[in-house]
N, C-alpha and C positions, 0 to 999 in steps of 0.2 A: 533455612525450615525445611525438611526435612521433606521425602517424599511421599511420605503418608500425610504429612501435614497438607499438601499440596493436593491429597486426593485425586493423582492423575488416573488411577482406574476409572475411578465415576467421570471422570470431567472429558477421558476418551470415549467410554461406552453413551455417557449423554452425546458428545458430539457424533456420534455414528447413530442415535437415533434420530437428533432433530436432524438431521441430511432423509433421513427417510420419510419424517412427519414432513419435511419442506417439499415433496415428492407429490403428497396429496393436499395439501394443505389449500390450493388453489382452489381443486376441484368443490371444496365446499358450498353450499348454499345455492339461494335461486341464479343464480347467477356466475355459477360456479364454470370453471372451464373443463374441458376435456384433454386428455392424455392418448397419443397416439403410442403405441407401443410395436417395436419389430422386433423379428430374435433371428438369427444370424441364414434361416433356411427363407424372407422376408415376410412370414407371414405378421399381418396386421391385426392388432385390435384398438379399436378407437372407443374411448369410455370416461365415464367420469365416478364411475364408481369405485369407491376408494378400498373397497374389498379386493376386486376383479383387478387393480390397477399393483396392491401389495403381494397377491397371490401369483401374477405374476410375475413382479418383480426380481430382478438377479441379484440379491444381497448375500455377502458370503458373511459379514460381521456378524457376530452373536449377540451383541446388542437387539443391532437392526433386526436380527430373525424374532427376537420376545417383541417387538413393536408391532411383528408381522402376526404373531401370534394372537395380540390383542382383538386385532382386525377380523381374524378366525373366528373368534371369541364370541364377540359383539355378535357377527353375522348370522354363529351358530344361534344365540338369544332369545337374538331381535329380528333377524333380518334386514337391518337398517341401523343406522348409527355408525356405519363404519369408521366415516372420517371422523367425525365428530370424538369418538373414544381415541384415535390415534391422536389425534389436536391436541386434544388434552390433555395425552400422555408427556409429548412431545414438549408441551410447556409448561408442568409440573416439573419435568428435568429440568428444565430450563433456569424455571425460579430456583430451584436448587441450586445450580450450579453460581446464581447471585448469592444465595446464602450461606454458601461455603466462604464466597468474599468476604463475610459477614463476621466471620468465623462460629458458621452454627457445625456440629456434628450432624453425618448423617444419620444416627441413631436417634437425635435430637429434632433432625426435620421429618425423618417418615414418623417419629411420636404425632406429630403435628399433624400427620398430612393422614393415617388413619382416626385421629381423633376426629378430623374434618372430614373424613368421608361419611365415617356413620352417621356426624349432625346431620349432613347432609340428605343421607337416603331417611334418614326422620320427620325431617322438614318436608322431604317430598312427598311421602306418604299423608302427609298432613294436611296437607293443600290443594291437592288434588283432586277432582272430583269426576265421576260417571258421566257417561257420552249416551246420552241416546242412541237407537241403532239406525234412526234414522238421518243421524249426522254423519254417518261412519263415509260418505263422501268427502268431508270435509279433511278424514285421518290420509284416505286413498289421494286426495289430490294434493297436500302437504308433502308426499313421498316421490309424487310424480313431477312437482316442483324442482326445474333446475336439468331435467330429465327429459332424452331423443321422444318420449312420451307428452310433452307439452302439450306439440302440436295437438291433440287431440284427444285436451285434461278432462273436459266433462265425461264424453263418451268411455275413456280409457278407468276411469274413475268408478262409473256407474256399474262398467264391467268386473272391477275388483271387486266392489260388493256383491255385486249380483252373484257371482264365482263363491264367494264365503259363504254366501246364504245361502246356497244351493247346495254345498257339499259338508261343509260346519267348519271344516279347518285347512289350514293352508298345507299341511303333510298330506291332504285326499286328492289337494289339482293337480291336474294333468293337464299339460300343453301339447298341442300340434302347430308346430310354426313351420309356415311355409313359404320359399319367396317370392315374390312376383306380389302384385297389389299393393295398396296402402294403409298404412293402420288403422285408418277409418273404416275398410274393410272388417276389421276383427269383430269376433262375435264368439257368445256363449251356446254351446251345445250340449242338451240336455241327455245327455248320455252317454256314451267307450267309442270311443277312435278307434279301428285298427287297422294300421298301416298293413296290411294285406290286401289282394285279390282272391277273390272267388275262384276254386275251378270245376268244372264242368258246367256251371251255368252261368253265364253273365247278367240278365234279363230274368229280375227275381221279382214276386210279387213286393211290396211295400213291407204287408203282414205277414209273416211268415213264419210257420212254426220251427222253433230250432233245438238243437240239441248240441249239450256240452259232454267230449270225450278230453280225459286223459290220453289214452294209448288205447291199444291193440286193433291197430286197423294196419299195422306195417307186418313186413318179415322179420320174426326174432332172428338176430345173431346168432350163430352158433356158436361155441367155446373154440377158444383157439387149440393149434394143434391135437384138434380130436378128429378121429382116424376110423371109417366104419368101411366094412368091407363088406359090398350084396353082391347077388347076381344081377345078372341082366335080366331078372323078370320081376326082382324085387328093385329096382332101380327106380322104375317108372313108379310107383309107388311112394316111397322116399321122397323123389323130386318133388309129387305133388301133394304132400299132406301138410308141408305151409300155407299152398295155395286153396286146400281145403277149409283150412281154417280162417283164412282171410275171407272166404266163401261164406261160410258159419257166421264171420262177426259180420260181414256188408247185410247178411238177410236181417239180422237181429238190428240193426239201424234201420233200413228200408219198412220193417215191422212197426217202428215207431211213430213213422209216418214222419218225419221231418222236411221242410225243404232244404234246410241251409245247416249243415252240422260244424262245429268250432273245435277242432285239436290241437291237444296240445303237440303232441307229437306228429309223426311222419306219420303220411298213408299210402300205400300204394298204388302207382299208377292202375292195376289189375281193379283196385278200389274203388277210384276215381273214377276209372270207368262202366261199372256196375252201376254206383250211385248215379251217374249220369242217364243210366239207360233209365233209372227210376225217377228222374227229374231232380236231386237232390242232388245241391251243390255243397263242396268242399274248402273249407280254408284250412291248412294247416299250420303244425312248426309255429303253433302264439305261444309267447311267454305266461308263463303260469302268471303272474301277476295282471294281465290282458285277463284269463281265464276268469280269475276272481273277480275283477270287475263286474265281467257280462254276466256271471251268475250271481251276483249284487245285484245288475240292472234288470236283469230279467224274472229275478227269483228261480231260475231252475237251478237243477241239483249238477254238479260235474261228477260224471260216472267215469271210474275208473276205467273201465274196458265196455264195450257191447255186452249188453246184458238182455234177458224180454223182461218184456213188462216196465221199458222205460219211458219218459214222461217227457215230451215238450214245452216247451212255454213259448207265446207271441212273442214277436220281436220285432221292430218298426226298421229293418236296413235299405237304406240306402246309399248307391257308389257315387261318390264323387272323386273328380279329376283334380289333382293341384299340382303345375307346375311336371306335367306329366308322370306324375305317382296315384295309382290307386289307394284311396281310403273306402272305409266299409264306416256306415253309421247307424251306430245302431240304438236303437233307444224298446223299452222294456215297462209294461203296467208297473213293474216293483218302483224303477224310477230309483233315484238316492246317489245317481252317478251324474259327471258333469265334466266335459273335454273345453278348456279356451283352446278357440283357433285361430292364431295370430297369423296376419302379414306384413311383409316389410319389401321395401325394395329390393333393397339387396340383402346376403346372405349376412353380414359384418353390419348393417342398421338393426336385421332380423334380431343378431343376436343383442344388440343394446337393448333392443325391445324388448326382449325376453328377460334381462337381466332387472329391470325397469318395472317389469311386473311383477315377478319377484318381490323386490323389495316392498310394492305396495300392496301387495298379498298378503306378507306374512305380518303388518303391524295392521291392517284391517282384520286380518286373525286375531290378533294380538288382544285388542278390543273388542269385539265380536263377541270372543270370549272369556269377557267379564274386565279385565283388563282398564283402570280408566287413565284418563288424559291430564296432559299438562297443554301450553301454550306454546308452540312454537318457533321459529325465528330466532333461538337461544334465553328467549325469556325465562324458561327453567331454571336455567345456567345463572342468569344475572339475579333474579328472585333469590336462590340460592346462596351466591357467593356475596348480596348482603346481608342476608339473617346469618351468614358463621361471622360476620365480620360484627354484626352487631353483639355476637357471644363469645369471641376472643377474647375478650378482656376478663373474663371469666377462670377462663384458664392459666396465664400471667408466665412467665417467663419465657425462654426462649421459644417454646413450643408456637408460642401465639408470634412468632414472626412465621414460623411455619405457614399457620395455616391463617393468616393474614396473607401471603400467598399462594396457600391450595384455591381461596377467594379471587386472588389475579387470574391464576390460570384458568376457572370458570368463568371468567369473562372475556375470556379469549377466545369465546365461542359465538357469542355474537358480533363482537369485535371484526374477526377474520371473515363473516357474512357480509358485514358492511365493506370493509376493504376489497373484498372479490367483485362487489357492483360497484367499486370506483367512489364510495365514499370511504371519510377520513373514517377509523378503526374508536381513537380516541374521545370524538367529540360525540358519537352514536352511542357510546356507553356509559358516558358521563351525561345523555339527554335520557337515556334507559335510567340510570338513578333516581335521577330529577324526578320524572313522570310515574315510577313504579308501575304497579296495575299490568294490563296486558300489554303494554307497549313495548315492541321491538324495532328492529332496524328496516326504515322504507328502503327497499332497494332501487325501486324507480328513481325515487325522487330525489335520496336524503334524506338524513332525520330521522324520522320517528313515526313508528304507525302502531294503530291499536292492531293486534292480532287476533282478537276476537273476534272483529266487525269485518275482517278477512275471513274469516275461516282456518285460520293455520293453527293445526294443533296435532301433536303426536303421542304413543302411549309412552305412560309412565313411565312402564317397564321399561324403555328405551333409554329414555335417561337416566334412569337409575343406573341400568347397565353397563352404560358408558362410564359415568363416573368413576364403580364401580373397576371396572376393569382398566381402567385408565391409572387407577390408582396403588390397584396391585402391582403393574409393572413398573412403574416408575418406582416403589418400596421397593422391588427384586433390584433391580436395575443399582440405586444407593447402595446397598448393603454389598454388594460387588468392592471389597479393597485390592482385589489384585485379579490378572486373566494371566491365567499357567496354560501354558502347553502340555501337551497330556501325553502320552507316549502312549503309540498308534499299539493296535493290534496284529 
């Protein structure tokens, strides 16, 4: 048999992909295990987040890198479900290897896989239903299960829902992570947190007039290589020209009668001292994004530089200190901004808390913004697999075998969830097939349990995206019939 008949290139790529998948397979589900990742410098990451594991993994094989790209795509689209998409891709490739042994050509397998993917997407669209926003905590709770956040599940789920309801979309969520304390101390602050302290005045009234400035309170830098010749009489006027400009700018700020001035650029010490005497505190060198959030929260205009007739807006400002770092908590009448303040015992646990919140906030945001839902625990994958088997006979030919293998791969998701909980994967899959409906793996006691009664739900787009991305990478790898070294540049 020729080398091409043996599909040696495909088998080599499949083996590399299977090794990557094996790394994250045991992290899937409520009983998934954690991975400890250590680099050459001794830095440690402990996590069960599939996207983080694959992103930090040291892998040189091109097929393995393609699998890593699947997790990145899934995380970018749906924020969660990365491990499911990777496990599914690995199982599709493993099943394709078995089809090689039965004499199927990669193109025939790909044809069957693509047909099965399209049929799966159509089926998911047909049976999923919208979820009312009062039950968004079910979505958050499902995303949290199996992560370090599970210890404070109810509080964290409610925090996620409250945060999305406050800001509208996960892209607008801002977090402040402070080592020390416990996860249960975390809370949602309705306003903007600035990680800078005030200059000139530490004690301020809670309700204070606030002014926002971009620039104009520091000396202008002179052009390089510029030479000016002046006599002794003129020197003092040249020297004081900038200082006079700064004094004029400071007088305009004082005329606006603020108590606090937030400035994007620097503020000269002379100006800070002048404003301090007028009872005005300064917070300087803020990122542009923070200035925009302050503007949104306070309903205040950001002035490019000091000018006449500037208008201040009232803001509630409070100084809070966490782990020896001072933060300014700013709330305004306009509202619309929110900051999630998170606590963790150590920096490593805090990092894992942030990753968990990212996932949970992402899926809650999807449903809150119109996505429909399916039952979790691998139920949607198994129901889709059953649908594919019922319709595979209408295709006929060898492609039917590929569709049935695709269905087997879908069932690997609930099977892996049960296996990671210490139960038999095959028994669980057979029980779910027989029961149908919303029955999924019972990770606590073995067997199956109703996902509807447990409130285990996930966004439809998460499952849909996982199936799509896994199929696309699997078919892309199967189309490679040779690996050739390329000439270096």
